[in-house]
N, C-alpha and C positions, 0 to 999 in steps of 0.2 A: 504494500500500500504506500503510495507516494504521499509525503507530507511536505509542506512548505512552512518554514519558520522564519518569521520576519523579526527584525530588530532595528533600533535606531530612532524610533519616534520619541516625542517628548515636547516640551514647551520651548519655543524659540521666539525671540523678539523679532518684530518686523525688520526686514533688511538682513536678517541672519541667514545662516546656512545649516543644512543638515544632510546626513548621508544615511539612507535606508539600505539595509541588507536583507537578502532573502536566500536561504539555502534549502535546496530540495534534497530529500532523503528517500530511500526506497528504491525499488526496481523501476527504472524509467527507460522506456524504449521509444525512440523516435520523437525526441523533443523538436517541435517546430518553432516555438517562440516562448519567451518569458517576458513578463512585463509587470507594470504597476498600474493599478486603478485606484480611484479614491471615491469616497462617499461622504459628502458633507451633510450635516443635520438637515432633514427635510428635503433632501435632493436625491436624485438617482445616482447610482454608481457611474462613474465616467472614466474613460481612458486617460492616463497620464503619459505613459511612454511604454513602448515595446521594443524588443530586440529579437530578431529572428535567428535561427540557427546559423544562417549565413552571415550574420553581423549587421544586417540592415536595421535601421532604427526608425521609429515613428513617434512623433510627439504631438500632444494636444497643443493647439495654438496658444492656449493660456499659459503654457510653461515653456514653450519652444526655446526662448532665449535665456531661460534661467535653469534648465534642467539638463542633466546628462545621464543617460542610462548606459550601463556597462555590464560586462559579465566576466567571470573567471574563465579564461580561455583554456586553462589546464583542466579544470573540472567540468566546465560547461553545465554545471548544475547550480550555479550561483548567479544572482543578478543584483545589481546595485543601482541606486538612484541618488545622484547628487543634485540637490536643489539649492539655489542661491537666491539672494534678494527676495526672501520669502515675504508674502503679504498675508494679512489677516484672512483673505479669501482662500488661501491655501489650507486653512484649517479643515481637517477631515480625517477619517480613518482611511489609511492607505493599505491596500490589499495587493499582495503578490499573486501573480497568475502564471500558470504553466500550461501550455498547450502541447499535446503530444498526439501521436497517431491515433491512439485508442482512448485517450482520456483528457480531461481538462480539470485542473486542480486549483483551488484557491487557498490562500493562507488565512490565518485567523484575523489578520488586520493589526495595524499598529497606529495609534492615535498621534497625530501631529497637530499641535495647537500653536498658532502664531498670534502672539499677544504681548503687549507691553505691561 
């Protein structure tokens, strides 16, 4: 059974930075992409950024100039999200996502609060 474990959330001041980490464990076959999504209170879950098995990246317009998604090229089962210049509207629960040939897995989420 594949599990995703996220870390790195917390309270950050506006303009600050943070780095989220996600590590996948278990038997994983045919990963096609990993990524980050977020859900703010009262809103639907939305894409933040994804990275494909080939290294192609995709970002939401709202974070495009402030976020960088990367992965561990040695292990290929870890993904990271560096976010800079954080804004209060970035406050949300951030979820790690893994897409593979036979399954899609979500992490439990990590809360990011941007506030002074």
